[in-house]
Structure formats: C-alpha cells, structure tokens
C-alpha positions, 0 to 999 in steps of 0.5 A, spaced: 506 850 547 515 851 547 518 857 544 518 858 536 523 858 532 522 864 530 522 866 538 529 862 538 531 866 532 531 872 536 532 871 543 538 868 540 540 874 536 539 880 541 544 875 545 549 875 539 549 883 539 551 882 546 556 876 547 562 876 541 562 868 544 555 867 542 555 870 535 561 865 534 558 860 536 552 861 532 555 862 526 558 855 526 553 851 528 546 855 526 540 855 530 536 849 534 530 846 533 525 848 537 524 843 543 516 843 544 511 839 549 504 839 551 502 843 557 498 840 562 498 833 567 501 828 562 507 831 560 509 832 569 507 825 568 511 823 563 518 826 567 516 822 573 515 816 568 522 818 565 526 819 571 532 814 571 531 810 567 533 810 559 529 813 553 526 807 551 525 804 558 520 810 559 516 809 553 516 802 553 512 804 561 508 809 558 505 805 552 503 800 557 500 806 561 496 809 556 493 801 554 491 800 562 488 808 563 487 810 556 491 816 552 488 821 556 491 819 563 486 822 567 488 824 573 482 820 576 483 813 572 490 813 575 488 814 582 483 809 582 487 804 578 490 798 583 497 798 585 499 792 582 496 793 576 501 800 575 507 796 578 505 792 572 506 797 567 513 798 570 511 804 575 515 803 582 512 804 589 516 810 588 514 813 582 507 811 583 507 815 590 509 821 585 504 821 579 498 819 586 501 827 588 500 830 582 495 827 580 492 828 587 494 836 587 491 837 580 483 834 582 484 838 589 485 844 585 491 846 589 495 846 581 492 848 576 496 847 571 492 852 566 493 858 571 500 857 573 503 864 575 506 869 570 512 870 576 516 864 574 519 863 581 512 863 584 510 857 578 516 853 579 514 853 587 507 851 585 510 846 580 515 843 586 509 841 590 509 834 586 512 830 590 518 827 585 519 833 581 524 838 583 526 844 581 530 842 574 523 838 571 520 845 573 525 849 570 524 844 564 517 844 564 516 852 563 521 852 558 519 846 554 511 846 555 510 853 557 515 857 553 517 861 558 522 867 554 527 867 561 527 860 564 535 859 565 536 851 568 543 853 571 543 847 575 543 842 569 550 839 567 549 839 560 547 846 560 553 848 564 557 844 559 555 847 553 557 855 556 563 851 558 564 850 551 561 856 549 564 861 552 571 857 552 572 857 559 577 853 562 572 849 567 565 847 566 562 853 571 558 852 577 551 853 578 552 859 581 557 861 576 552 859 571 547 864 573 551 869 573 554 868 566 547 869 564 544 875 567 545 880 561 542 875 557 536 877 560 530 876 558 532 871 552 535 866 558 530 860 555 533 861 548 540 861 551 539 855 554 536 851 548 543 854 545 547 851 550 544 844 549 544 845 542 552 846 543 553 840 548 554 835 543 556 839 537 563 837 534 565 843 531 565 847 537 
C-alpha cells in the first residue's frame, strides 16, 4: 500500500521545515491526496497494459482481459492463453511479451513481489528484470504500491516540471539536477514526489 495521508503530511512537514519554498507551496495548495495501488503482479501487469495508450483505452483492454482470464489475472492463466485471444483483448505482440516476462518471472520464483529487497536500488534492479518495466515504472510501483518513503523518480518530466514551479527555478531541471535538488529531503522524497505532481497542474502556483 502506498504512503498514507498521515505519512504524506509528516513527510512534507519535515521538508517544509527546511525548505521555505515547500512551506509556501503547501500553504497555497494544501496536502496532496494519497496515491495507493495494490501490491502484486496485477499492478505491474496493469502498468504494462497502460503503456503508450490513453487511460480509457487501457481500461477497455483491462476489462477484456478480466473477462477472458478472470478478475485475479493469475500468471499461469495468462501464460496458458492463446496469442490470438490476448490480441483480441487489445494486447499487442510486444505487450504480450512483456506480460509473459512478468508472469514467467513470478512463477519461476525469480521475482517475489511479497519479499522485494528492502534496499530501494536492489528492489528496482529486481523489477527491471521484467521486459517492458524500466526504472520509472519500478519506482512508481515501489512508491504507490509499497509506500516506500524515499523513492524519488527524478526522470519523471512532471516531477521536474513540478519542481521548476515549486522552487521558482529559471528552467525545468535535468534529471541529474532534480536528484541533486532533493538530496536534503531524504528520507521523505516519496512525499515530495507526490507533492510535485500535486503542484504540476495547480494554477494557484
């Protein structure tokens, strides 16, 4: 489960105590809502389904997959499904490859989503074994599903743009600069990431 409202609040309060720009923005926008997803393979499968398509299109594909495979979308059920049946649900050849990679790793015991390493970088390294899951997707999973408090997806363009607005920077920071700017916010960078998304489209800032 992701960071709770209380965890977000305490994390952001800790950052605001040392970052005046954060304190100012919090006073204007208020605290963000939690972003929580379930742990497990289904959340990662949903990430794969949603890649490079609209939210509506992804929901449509997901609904058809549930109708075909059952609501739990068990790895063994997906692996047993025929290519054409999955394609009829809207799952392209490439995404079928990604989905099968996920399910094979889980069934083989090479990816235990109930016992990922406590070290964030080690957990990311395990998740990116899945074809189609890059660093950003792994970070989002660890932040929204596991609620890891110090995940900082510095490569996310909305995080960079939100930081640009939040800190009053002259330009959107690079990924490297985004990492540097948040160093002082450890171990609460997960709350900071959620707040930058909260600020990104907020017209009050």
